[in-house]
PyMOL Python script that loads the backbone (N, CA, C, O; Angstrom):
from pymol import cmd

cmd.read_pdbstr("""\
ATOM      1  N   MET A   1      97.700 139.620  78.258  1.00  0.00           N
ATOM      2  CA  MET A   1      96.327 139.535  78.729  1.00  0.00           C
ATOM      3  C   MET A   1      95.738 140.939  78.839  1.00  0.00           C
ATOM      4  O   MET A   1      96.434 141.891  79.193  1.00  0.00           O
ATOM      5  N   LEU A   2      94.481 141.051  78.540  1.00  0.00           N
ATOM      6  CA  LEU A   2      93.784 142.333  78.549  1.00  0.00           C
ATOM      7  C   LEU A   2      93.879 143.014  79.914  1.00  0.00           C
ATOM      8  O   LEU A   2      94.055 144.229  80.000  1.00  0.00           O
ATOM      9  N   TYR A   3      93.761 142.222  80.975  1.00  0.00           N
ATOM     10  CA  TYR A   3      93.853 142.778  82.329  1.00  0.00           C
ATOM     11  C   TYR A   3      95.140 143.563  82.511  1.00  0.00           C
ATOM     12  O   TYR A   3      95.122 144.701  82.981  1.00  0.00           O
ATOM     13  N   LYS A   4      96.264 142.949  82.135  1.00  0.00           N
ATOM     14  CA  LYS A   4      97.571 143.583  82.339  1.00  0.00           C
ATOM     15  C   LYS A   4      97.717 144.857  81.520  1.00  0.00           C
ATOM     16  O   LYS A   4      98.396 145.792  81.943  1.00  0.00           O
ATOM     17  N   ASN A   5      97.081 144.900  80.345  1.00  0.00           N
ATOM     18  CA  ASN A   5      97.135 146.123  79.535  1.00  0.00           C
ATOM     19  C   ASN A   5      96.509 147.293  80.268  1.00  0.00           C
ATOM     20  O   ASN A   5      97.083 148.381  80.305  1.00  0.00           O
ATOM     21  N   PHE A   6      95.340 147.082  80.851  1.00  0.00           N
ATOM     22  CA  PHE A   6      94.690 148.143  81.613  1.00  0.00           C
ATOM     23  C   PHE A   6      95.469 148.467  82.882  1.00  0.00           C
ATOM     24  O   PHE A   6      95.677 149.636  83.210  1.00  0.00           O
ATOM     25  N   TYR A   7      95.897 147.431  83.591  1.00  0.00           N
ATOM     26  CA  TYR A   7      96.605 147.624  84.855  1.00  0.00           C
ATOM     27  C   TYR A   7      97.893 148.414  84.639  1.00  0.00           C
ATOM     28  O   TYR A   7      98.200 149.326  85.407  1.00  0.00           O
ATOM     29  N   SER A   8      98.631 148.072  83.615  1.00  0.00           N
ATOM     30  CA  SER A   8      99.909 148.756  83.367  1.00  0.00           C
ATOM     31  C   SER A   8      99.710 150.218  82.980  1.00  0.00           C
ATOM     32  O   SER A   8     100.621 151.031  83.134  1.00  0.00           O
ATOM     33  N   LYS A   9      98.526 150.555  82.480  1.00  0.00           N
ATOM     34  CA  LYS A   9      98.215 151.949  82.135  1.00  0.00           C
ATOM     35  C   LYS A   9      97.507 152.670  83.274  1.00  0.00           C
ATOM     36  O   LYS A   9      97.008 153.783  83.111  1.00  0.00           O
ATOM     37  N   LYS A  10      97.474 152.014  84.432  1.00  0.00           N
ATOM     38  CA  LYS A  10      96.854 152.547  85.642  1.00  0.00           C
ATOM     39  C   LYS A  10      95.361 152.803  85.481  1.00  0.00           C
ATOM     40  O   LYS A  10      94.792 153.685  86.124  1.00  0.00           O
ATOM     41  N   ALA A  11      94.749 152.020  84.619  1.00  0.00           N
ATOM     42  CA  ALA A  11      93.295 152.067  84.450  1.00  0.00           C
ATOM     43  C   ALA A  11      92.710 150.984  85.357  1.00  0.00           C
ATOM     44  O   ALA A  11      92.247 149.943  84.892  1.00  0.00           O
ATOM     45  N   TYR A  12      92.745 151.259  86.660  1.00  0.00           N
ATOM     46  CA  TYR A  12      92.434 150.238  87.658  1.00  0.00           C
ATOM     47  C   TYR A  12      90.959 149.843  87.697  1.00  0.00           C
ATOM     48  O   TYR A  12      90.643 148.684  87.964  1.00  0.00           O
ATOM     49  N   ASN A  13      90.060 150.776  87.439  1.00  0.00           N
ATOM     50  CA  ASN A  13      88.641 150.403  87.394  1.00  0.00           C
ATOM     51  C   ASN A  13      88.384 149.425  86.254  1.00  0.00           C
ATOM     52  O   ASN A  13      87.621 148.470  86.398  1.00  0.00           O
ATOM     53  N   GLU A  14      89.025 149.675  85.133  1.00  0.00           N
ATOM     54  CA  GLU A  14      88.860 148.794  83.982  1.00  0.00           C
ATOM     55  C   GLU A  14      89.515 147.435  84.236  1.00  0.00           C
ATOM     56  O   GLU A  14      88.948 146.397  83.894  1.00  0.00           O
ATOM     57  N   SER A  15      90.698 147.443  84.830  1.00  0.00           N
ATOM     58  CA  SER A  15      91.363 146.169  85.115  1.00  0.00           C
ATOM     59  C   SER A  15      90.552 145.357  86.135  1.00  0.00           C
ATOM     60  O   SER A  15      90.511 144.129  86.065  1.00  0.00           O
ATOM     61  N   LEU A  16      89.918 146.043  87.070  1.00  0.00           N
ATOM     62  CA  LEU A  16      89.061 145.351  88.040  1.00  0.00           C
ATOM     63  C   LEU A  16      87.856 144.722  87.336  1.00  0.00           C
ATOM     64  O   LEU A  16      87.457 143.603  87.659  1.00  0.00           O
ATOM     65  N   SER A  17      87.292 145.434  86.391  1.00  0.00           N
ATOM     66  CA  SER A  17      86.159 144.876  85.631  1.00  0.00           C
ATOM     67  C   SER A  17      86.569 143.621  84.877  1.00  0.00           C
ATOM     68  O   SER A  17      85.822 142.642  84.844  1.00  0.00           O
ATOM     69  N   ILE A  18      87.748 143.643  84.276  1.00  0.00           N
ATOM     70  CA  ILE A  18      88.249 142.475  83.552  1.00  0.00           C
ATOM     71  C   ILE A  18      88.483 141.315  84.528  1.00  0.00           C
ATOM     72  O   ILE A  18      88.151 140.168  84.230  1.00  0.00           O
ATOM     73  N   ALA A  19      89.053 141.625  85.686  1.00  0.00           N
ATOM     74  CA  ALA A  19      89.294 140.588  86.691  1.00  0.00           C
ATOM     75  C   ALA A  19      87.982 139.944  87.144  1.00  0.00           C
ATOM     76  O   ALA A  19      87.910 138.730  87.336  1.00  0.00           O
ATOM     77  N   LYS A  20      86.954 140.766  87.312  1.00  0.00           N
ATOM     78  CA  LYS A  20      85.654 140.230  87.723  1.00  0.00           C
ATOM     79  C   LYS A  20      85.075 139.317  86.645  1.00  0.00           C
ATOM     80  O   LYS A  20      84.443 138.308  86.958  1.00  0.00           O
ATOM     81  N   LEU A  21      85.290 139.669  85.379  1.00  0.00           N
ATOM     82  CA  LEU A  21      84.854 138.787  84.294  1.00  0.00           C
ATOM     83  C   LEU A  21      85.597 137.456  84.351  1.00  0.00           C
ATOM     84  O   LEU A  21      85.013 136.396  84.129  1.00  0.00           O
ATOM     85  N   PHE A  22      86.887 137.525  84.652  1.00  0.00           N
ATOM     86  CA  PHE A  22      87.695 136.313  84.795  1.00  0.00           C
ATOM     87  C   PHE A  22      87.114 135.438  85.905  1.00  0.00           C
ATOM     88  O   PHE A  22      86.989 134.223  85.745  1.00  0.00           O
ATOM     89  N   ILE A  23      86.762 136.059  87.024  1.00  0.00           N
ATOM     90  CA  ILE A  23      86.187 135.325  88.159  1.00  0.00           C
ATOM     91  C   ILE A  23      84.853 134.701  87.757  1.00  0.00           C
ATOM     92  O   ILE A  23      84.586 133.544  88.082  1.00  0.00           O
ATOM     93  N   ASP A  24      84.015 135.464  87.049  1.00  0.00           N
ATOM     94  CA  ASP A  24      82.730 134.931  86.604  1.00  0.00           C
ATOM     95  C   ASP A  24      82.920 133.728  85.687  1.00  0.00           C
ATOM     96  O   ASP A  24      82.149 132.770  85.739  1.00  0.00           O
ATOM     97  N   TYR A  25      83.937 133.783  84.860  1.00  0.00           N
ATOM     98  CA  TYR A  25      84.201 132.713  83.907  1.00  0.00           C
ATOM     99  C   TYR A  25      84.801 131.480  84.571  1.00  0.00           C
ATOM    100  O   TYR A  25      84.470 130.350  84.213  1.00  0.00           O
ATOM    101  N   ASN A  26      85.688 131.704  85.545  1.00  0.00           N
ATOM    102  CA  ASN A  26      86.378 130.575  86.182  1.00  0.00           C
ATOM    103  C   ASN A  26      86.590 130.884  87.664  1.00  0.00           C
ATOM    104  O   ASN A  26      87.695 131.224  88.089  1.00  0.00           O
ATOM    105  N   SER A  27      85.533 130.763  88.428  1.00  0.00           N
ATOM    106  CA  SER A  27      85.587 131.135  89.843  1.00  0.00           C
ATOM    107  C   SER A  27      86.405 130.187  90.704  1.00  0.00           C
ATOM    108  O   SER A  27      86.676 130.493  91.865  1.00  0.00           O
ATOM    109  N   SER A  28      86.804 129.044  90.163  1.00  0.00           N
ATOM    110  CA  SER A  28      87.601 128.111  90.957  1.00  0.00           C
ATOM    111  C   SER A  28      89.103 128.371  90.832  1.00  0.00           C
ATOM    112  O   SER A  28      89.906 127.711  91.492  1.00  0.00           O
ATOM    113  N   SER A  29      89.474 129.317  90.000  1.00  0.00           N
ATOM    114  CA  SER A  29      90.886 129.663  89.829  1.00  0.00           C
ATOM    115  C   SER A  29      91.252 130.835  90.741  1.00  0.00           C
ATOM    116  O   SER A  29      90.485 131.790  90.856  1.00  0.00           O
ATOM    117  N   PRO A  30      92.406 130.771  91.384  1.00  0.00           N
ATOM    118  CA  PRO A  30      92.835 131.885  92.223  1.00  0.00           C
ATOM    119  C   PRO A  30      93.279 133.100  91.410  1.00  0.00           C
ATOM    120  O   PRO A  30      93.357 134.205  91.948  1.00  0.00           O
ATOM    121  N   GLU A  31      93.565 132.915  90.146  1.00  0.00           N
ATOM    122  CA  GLU A  31      94.159 133.970  89.325  1.00  0.00           C
ATOM    123  C   GLU A  31      93.285 135.229  89.247  1.00  0.00           C
ATOM    124  O   GLU A  31      93.786 136.336  89.444  1.00  0.00           O
ATOM    125  N   GLY A  32      92.017 135.077  88.970  1.00  0.00           N
ATOM    126  CA  GLY A  32      91.125 136.230  88.875  1.00  0.00           C
ATOM    127  C   GLY A  32      91.032 136.996  90.178  1.00  0.00           C
ATOM    128  O   GLY A  32      90.942 138.224  90.182  1.00  0.00           O
ATOM    129  N   TYR A  33      91.055 136.267  91.287  1.00  0.00           N
ATOM    130  CA  TYR A  33      90.991 136.920  92.603  1.00  0.00           C
ATOM    131  C   TYR A  33      92.265 137.720  92.883  1.00  0.00           C
ATOM    132  O   TYR A  33      92.209 138.790  93.489  1.00  0.00           O
ATOM    133  N   ILE A  34      93.400 137.202  92.444  1.00  0.00           N
ATOM    134  CA  ILE A  34      94.658 137.943  92.598  1.00  0.00           C
ATOM    135  C   ILE A  34      94.567 139.247  91.813  1.00  0.00           C
ATOM    136  O   ILE A  34      94.902 140.314  92.327  1.00  0.00           O
ATOM    137  N   TYR A  35      94.115 139.152  90.568  1.00  0.00           N
ATOM    138  CA  TYR A  35      93.998 140.348  89.736  1.00  0.00           C
ATOM    139  C   TYR A  35      93.031 141.363  90.336  1.00  0.00           C
ATOM    140  O   TYR A  35      93.323 142.558  90.368  1.00  0.00           O
ATOM    141  N   ALA A  36      91.884 140.890  90.811  1.00  0.00           N
ATOM    142  CA  ALA A  36      90.898 141.784  91.416  1.00  0.00           C
ATOM    143  C   ALA A  36      91.464 142.430  92.679  1.00  0.00           C
ATOM    144  O   ALA A  36      91.216 143.606  92.945  1.00  0.00           O
ATOM    145  N   GLY A  37      92.218 141.664  93.450  1.00  0.00           N
ATOM    146  CA  GLY A  37      92.841 142.215  94.656  1.00  0.00           C
ATOM    147  C   GLY A  37      93.878 143.276  94.334  1.00  0.00           C
ATOM    148  O   GLY A  37      93.951 144.306  95.003  1.00  0.00           O
ATOM    149  N   GLU A  38      94.684 143.022  93.300  1.00  0.00           N
ATOM    150  CA  GLU A  38      95.687 144.013  92.894  1.00  0.00           C
ATOM    151  C   GLU A  38      95.023 145.335  92.507  1.00  0.00           C
ATOM    152  O   GLU A  38      95.445 146.409  92.936  1.00  0.00           O
ATOM    153  N   SER A  39      93.993 145.235  91.702  1.00  0.00           N
ATOM    154  CA  SER A  39      93.300 146.449  91.256  1.00  0.00           C
ATOM    155  C   SER A  39      92.631 147.153  92.428  1.00  0.00           C
ATOM    156  O   SER A  39      92.675 148.379  92.526  1.00  0.00           O
ATOM    157  N   SER A  40      92.019 146.389  93.309  1.00  0.00           N
ATOM    158  CA  SER A  40      91.364 146.983  94.482  1.00  0.00           C
ATOM    159  C   SER A  40      92.373 147.691  95.378  1.00  0.00           C
ATOM    160  O   SER A  40      92.080 148.752  95.928  1.00  0.00           O
ATOM    161  N   MET A  41      93.557 147.109  95.526  1.00  0.00           N
ATOM    162  CA  MET A  41      94.604 147.779  96.319  1.00  0.00           C
ATOM    163  C   MET A  41      94.966 149.117  95.694  1.00  0.00           C
ATOM    164  O   MET A  41      95.108 150.116  96.400  1.00  0.00           O
ATOM    165  N   GLN A  42      95.116 149.142  94.378  1.00  0.00           N
ATOM    166  CA  GLN A  42      95.480 150.384  93.704  1.00  0.00           C
ATOM    167  C   GLN A  42      94.376 151.435  93.816  1.00  0.00           C
ATOM    168  O   GLN A  42      94.644 152.635  93.754  1.00  0.00           O
ATOM    169  N   LEU A  43      93.149 150.982  93.979  1.00  0.00           N
ATOM    170  CA  LEU A  43      92.018 151.893  94.176  1.00  0.00           C
ATOM    171  C   LEU A  43      91.813 152.229  95.653  1.00  0.00           C
ATOM    172  O   LEU A  43      90.828 152.871  96.018  1.00  0.00           O
ATOM    173  N   ASN A  44      92.744 151.795  96.495  1.00  0.00           N
ATOM    174  CA  ASN A  44      92.722 152.018  97.949  1.00  0.00           C
ATOM    175  C   ASN A  44      91.492 151.421  98.628  1.00  0.00           C
ATOM    176  O   ASN A  44      91.040 151.925  99.656  1.00  0.00           O
ATOM    177  N   ASP A  45      90.963 150.370  98.065  1.00  0.00           N
ATOM    178  CA  ASP A  45      89.863 149.653  98.682  1.00  0.00           C
ATOM    179  C   ASP A  45      90.451 148.401  99.329  1.00  0.00           C
ATOM    180  O   ASP A  45      90.294 147.284  98.836  1.00  0.00           O
ATOM    181  N   LEU A  46      91.129 148.626 100.444  1.00  0.00           N
ATOM    182  CA  LEU A  46      91.930 147.569 101.060  1.00  0.00           C
ATOM    183  C   LEU A  46      91.098 146.431 101.640  1.00  0.00           C
ATOM    184  O   LEU A  46      91.522 145.276 101.596  1.00  0.00           O
ATOM    185  N   SER A  47      89.935 146.733 102.177  1.00  0.00           N
ATOM    186  CA  SER A  47      89.116 145.651 102.735  1.00  0.00           C
ATOM    187  C   SER A  47      88.618 144.721 101.632  1.00  0.00           C
ATOM    188  O   SER A  47      88.555 143.506 101.819  1.00  0.00           O
ATOM    189  N   VAL A  48      88.270 145.289 100.495  1.00  0.00           N
ATOM    190  CA  VAL A  48      87.841 144.459  99.360  1.00  0.00           C
ATOM    191  C   VAL A  48      89.039 143.684  98.812  1.00  0.00           C
ATOM    192  O   VAL A  48      88.917 142.506  98.475  1.00  0.00           O
ATOM    193  N   ALA A  49      90.185 144.338  98.724  1.00  0.00           N
ATOM    194  CA  ALA A  49      91.395 143.659  98.247  1.00  0.00           C
ATOM    195  C   ALA A  49      91.712 142.469  99.142  1.00  0.00           C
ATOM    196  O   ALA A  49      92.050 141.391  98.652  1.00  0.00           O
ATOM    197  N   GLU A  50      91.604 142.662 100.442  1.00  0.00           N
ATOM    198  CA  GLU A  50      91.874 141.577 101.391  1.00  0.00           C
ATOM    199  C   GLU A  50      90.926 140.392 101.155  1.00  0.00           C
ATOM    200  O   GLU A  50      91.341 139.235 101.208  1.00  0.00           O
ATOM    201  N   GLU A  51      89.659 140.696 100.897  1.00  0.00           N
ATOM    202  CA  GLU A  51      88.694 139.627 100.605  1.00  0.00           C
ATOM    203  C   GLU A  51      89.097 138.852  99.362  1.00  0.00           C
ATOM    204  O   GLU A  51      89.047 137.622  99.349  1.00  0.00           O
ATOM    205  N   TYR A  52      89.497 139.571  98.311  1.00  0.00           N
ATOM    206  CA  TYR A  52      89.914 138.898  97.078  1.00  0.00           C
ATOM    207  C   TYR A  52      91.137 138.014  97.312  1.00  0.00           C
ATOM    208  O   TYR A  52      91.189 136.889  96.816  1.00  0.00           O
ATOM    209  N   PHE A  53      92.110 138.507  98.054  1.00  0.00           N
ATOM    210  CA  PHE A  53      93.314 137.707  98.290  1.00  0.00           C
ATOM    211  C   PHE A  53      93.003 136.477  99.142  1.00  0.00           C
ATOM    212  O   PHE A  53      93.560 135.403  98.914  1.00  0.00           O
ATOM    213  N   ASN A  54      92.124 136.634 100.112  1.00  0.00           N
ATOM    214  CA  ASN A  54      91.713 135.465 100.910  1.00  0.00           C
ATOM    215  C   ASN A  54      90.957 134.452 100.056  1.00  0.00           C
ATOM    216  O   ASN A  54      91.123 133.246 100.235  1.00  0.00           O
ATOM    217  N   LYS A  55      90.129 134.934  99.130  1.00  0.00           N
ATOM    218  CA  LYS A  55      89.431 134.017  98.218  1.00  0.00           C
ATOM    219  C   LYS A  55      90.436 133.315  97.310  1.00  0.00           C
ATOM    220  O   LYS A  55      90.277 132.134  97.002  1.00  0.00           O
ATOM    221  N   ALA A  56      91.461 134.031  96.885  1.00  0.00           N
ATOM    222  CA  ALA A  56      92.499 133.401  96.059  1.00  0.00           C
ATOM    223  C   ALA A  56      93.145 132.254  96.821  1.00  0.00           C
ATOM    224  O   ALA A  56      93.329 131.164  96.280  1.00  0.00           O
ATOM    225  N   LEU A  57      93.488 132.505  98.077  1.00  0.00           N
ATOM    226  CA  LEU A  57      94.110 131.450  98.880  1.00  0.00           C
ATOM    227  C   LEU A  57      93.176 130.269  99.075  1.00  0.00           C
ATOM    228  O   LEU A  57      93.613 129.118  99.050  1.00  0.00           O
ATOM    229  N   SER A  58      91.894 130.547  99.268  1.00  0.00           N
ATOM    230  CA  SER A  58      90.957 129.439  99.487  1.00  0.00           C
ATOM    231  C   SER A  58      90.653 128.677  98.200  1.00  0.00           C
ATOM    232  O   SER A  58      90.097 127.580  98.247  1.00  0.00           O
ATOM    233  N   ASN A  59      91.013 129.248  97.055  1.00  0.00           N
ATOM    234  CA  ASN A  59      90.771 128.582  95.773  1.00  0.00           C
ATOM    235  C   ASN A  59      92.013 127.922  95.204  1.00  0.00           C
ATOM    236  O   ASN A  59      92.028 127.544  94.033  1.00  0.00           O
ATOM    237  N   ILE A  60      93.035 127.778  95.996  1.00  0.00           N
ATOM    238  CA  ILE A  60      94.219 127.067  95.535  1.00  0.00           C
ATOM    239  C   ILE A  60      94.012 125.591  95.844  1.00  0.00           C
ATOM    240  O   ILE A  60      94.038 125.165  96.998  1.00  0.00           O
ATOM    241  N   HIS A  61      93.805 124.830  94.785  1.00  0.00           N
ATOM    242  CA  HIS A  61      93.601 123.391  94.871  1.00  0.00           C
ATOM    243  C   HIS A  61      94.720 122.730  94.095  1.00  0.00           C
ATOM    244  O   HIS A  61      95.552 123.409  93.493  1.00  0.00           O
ATOM    245  N   SER A  62      94.743 121.449  94.106  1.00  0.00           N
ATOM    246  CA  SER A  62      95.826 120.751  93.402  1.00  0.00           C
ATOM    247  C   SER A  62      95.893 121.158  91.931  1.00  0.00           C
ATOM    248  O   SER A  62      96.979 121.250  91.360  1.00  0.00           O
ATOM    249  N   GLU A  63      94.737 121.399  91.320  1.00  0.00           N
ATOM    250  CA  GLU A  63      94.718 121.803  89.910  1.00  0.00           C
ATOM    251  C   GLU A  63      95.397 123.154  89.712  1.00  0.00           C
ATOM    252  O   GLU A  63      96.055 123.383  88.697  1.00  0.00           O
ATOM    253  N   TYR A  64      95.238 124.036  90.675  1.00  0.00           N
ATOM    254  CA  TYR A  64      95.794 125.380  90.565  1.00  0.00           C
ATOM    255  C   TYR A  64      96.844 125.640  91.634  1.00  0.00           C
ATOM    256  O   TYR A  64      97.111 126.796  91.963  1.00  0.00           O
ATOM    257  N   ASP A  65      97.435 124.607  92.174  1.00  0.00           N
ATOM    258  CA  ASP A  65      98.370 124.785  93.278  1.00  0.00           C
ATOM    259  C   ASP A  65      99.705 125.330  92.770  1.00  0.00           C
ATOM    260  O   ASP A  65     100.745 124.677  92.855  1.00  0.00           O
ATOM    261  N   ASP A  66      99.637 126.507  92.257  1.00  0.00           N
ATOM    262  CA  ASP A  66     100.796 127.179  91.710  1.00  0.00           C
ATOM    263  C   ASP A  66     101.343 128.095  92.811  1.00  0.00           C
ATOM    264  O   ASP A  66     100.629 128.959  93.321  1.00  0.00           O
ATOM    265  N   TYR A  67     102.585 127.902  93.160  1.00  0.00           N
ATOM    266  CA  TYR A  67     103.167 128.676  94.259  1.00  0.00           C
ATOM    267  C   TYR A  67     103.104 130.173  94.004  1.00  0.00           C
ATOM    268  O   TYR A  67     103.060 130.948  94.959  1.00  0.00           O
ATOM    269  N   LYS A  68     103.099 130.608  92.742  1.00  0.00           N
ATOM    270  CA  LYS A  68     103.057 132.045  92.433  1.00  0.00           C
ATOM    271  C   LYS A  68     101.780 132.677  92.974  1.00  0.00           C
ATOM    272  O   LYS A  68     101.809 133.780  93.520  1.00  0.00           O
ATOM    273  N   PHE A  69     100.653 131.970  92.820  1.00  0.00           N
ATOM    274  CA  PHE A  69      99.397 132.525  93.311  1.00  0.00           C
ATOM    275  C   PHE A  69      99.395 132.598  94.829  1.00  0.00           C
ATOM    276  O   PHE A  69      98.993 133.606  95.408  1.00  0.00           O
ATOM    277  N   ARG A  70      99.843 131.530  95.467  1.00  0.00           N
ATOM    278  CA  ARG A  70      99.886 131.502  96.933  1.00  0.00           C
ATOM    279  C   ARG A  70     100.829 132.589  97.446  1.00  0.00           C
ATOM    280  O   ARG A  70     100.485 133.344  98.354  1.00  0.00           O
ATOM    281  N   GLU A  71     102.013 132.658  96.857  1.00  0.00           N
ATOM    282  CA  GLU A  71     103.002 133.640  97.283  1.00  0.00           C
ATOM    283  C   GLU A  71     102.499 135.067  97.072  1.00  0.00           C
ATOM    284  O   GLU A  71     102.668 135.922  97.942  1.00  0.00           O
ATOM    285  N   SER A  72     101.888 135.321  95.930  1.00  0.00           N
ATOM    286  CA  SER A  72     101.366 136.664  95.648  1.00  0.00           C
ATOM    287  C   SER A  72     100.290 137.054  96.650  1.00  0.00           C
ATOM    288  O   SER A  72     100.340 138.143  97.222  1.00  0.00           O
ATOM    289  N   ALA A  73      99.328 136.180  96.866  1.00  0.00           N
ATOM    290  CA  ALA A  73      98.241 136.489  97.793  1.00  0.00           C
ATOM    291  C   ALA A  73      98.774 136.745  99.195  1.00  0.00           C
ATOM    292  O   ALA A  73      98.345 137.687  99.862  1.00  0.00           O
ATOM    293  N   GLU A  74      99.702 135.915  99.642  1.00  0.00           N
ATOM    294  CA  GLU A  74     100.258 136.099 100.990  1.00  0.00           C
ATOM    295  C   GLU A  74     101.047 137.402 101.100  1.00  0.00           C
ATOM    296  O   GLU A  74     100.967 138.087 102.119  1.00  0.00           O
ATOM    297  N   GLN A  75     101.799 137.747 100.072  1.00  0.00           N
ATOM    298  CA  GLN A  75     102.562 139.003 100.098  1.00  0.00           C
ATOM    299  C   GLN A  75     101.641 140.212 100.120  1.00  0.00           C
ATOM    300  O   GLN A  75     101.875 141.161 100.868  1.00  0.00           O
ATOM    301  N   TYR A  76     100.593 140.181  99.299  1.00  0.00           N
ATOM    302  CA  TYR A  76      99.656 141.307  99.284  1.00  0.00           C
ATOM    303  C   TYR A  76      98.925 141.438 100.614  1.00  0.00           C
ATOM    304  O   TYR A  76      98.731 142.551 101.101  1.00  0.00           O
ATOM    305  N   LEU A  77      98.520 140.327 101.206  1.00  0.00           N
ATOM    306  CA  LEU A  77      97.862 140.385 102.514  1.00  0.00           C
ATOM    307  C   LEU A  77      98.797 140.964 103.564  1.00  0.00           C
ATOM    308  O   LEU A  77      98.367 141.723 104.433  1.00  0.00           O
ATOM    309  N   HIS A  78     100.065 140.612 103.486  1.00  0.00           N
ATOM    310  CA  HIS A  78     101.052 141.166 104.408  1.00  0.00           C
ATOM    311  C   HIS A  78     101.159 142.691 104.223  1.00  0.00           C
ATOM    312  O   HIS A  78     101.236 143.430 105.204  1.00  0.00           O
ATOM    313  N   GLN A  79     101.164 143.148 102.985  1.00  0.00           N
ATOM    314  CA  GLN A  79     101.213 144.591 102.712  1.00  0.00           C
ATOM    315  C   GLN A  79      99.997 145.312 103.280  1.00  0.00           C
ATOM    316  O   GLN A  79     100.119 146.391 103.860  1.00  0.00           O
ATOM    317  N   ILE A  80      98.830 144.712 103.109  1.00  0.00           N
ATOM    318  CA  ILE A  80      97.598 145.331 103.621  1.00  0.00           C
ATOM    319  C   ILE A  80      97.639 145.438 105.135  1.00  0.00           C
ATOM    320  O   ILE A  80      97.254 146.461 105.699  1.00  0.00           O
ATOM    321  N   LYS A  81      98.104 144.387 105.792  1.00  0.00           N
ATOM    322  CA  LYS A  81      98.152 144.394 107.253  1.00  0.00           C
ATOM    323  C   LYS A  81      99.159 145.411 107.793  1.00  0.00           C
ATOM    324  O   LYS A  81      99.035 145.859 108.932  1.00  0.00           O
ATOM    325  N   ASN A  82     100.134 145.770 106.997  1.00  0.00           N
ATOM    326  CA  ASN A  82     101.169 146.713 107.428  1.00  0.00           C
ATOM    327  C   ASN A  82     100.860 148.157 107.027  1.00  0.00           C
ATOM    328  O   ASN A  82     101.699 149.037 107.219  1.00  0.00           O
ATOM    329  N   LYS A  83      99.682 148.412 106.478  1.00  0.00           N
ATOM    330  CA  LYS A  83      99.315 149.800 106.109  1.00  0.00           C
ATOM    331  C   LYS A  83      98.597 150.463 107.246  1.00  0.00           C
ATOM    332  O   LYS A  83      98.207 151.626 107.136  1.00  0.00           O
TER     333      LYS A  83
END
""", "prot")
cmd.dss("prot")
cmd.show_as("cartoon", "prot")
cmd.util.cbc("prot")
cmd.orient("prot")
């Protein structure tokens, strides 16, 4: 995925832009919010990252009830609270 290419090269502003496009395209999926939160954390924008992770959790429905998204969002929120 394009997001991961930018993220792995530490191009966090670009990966955040891609994540936002993902959210615009499919705002009911938690996946884009997880990606946006990851990038925001790397940019040290922790309050924004926290918002994205909370939105990811609130967008986990039966269609997207994938434990990976829930687990990721909860782990990242735990990291933010411990900083």
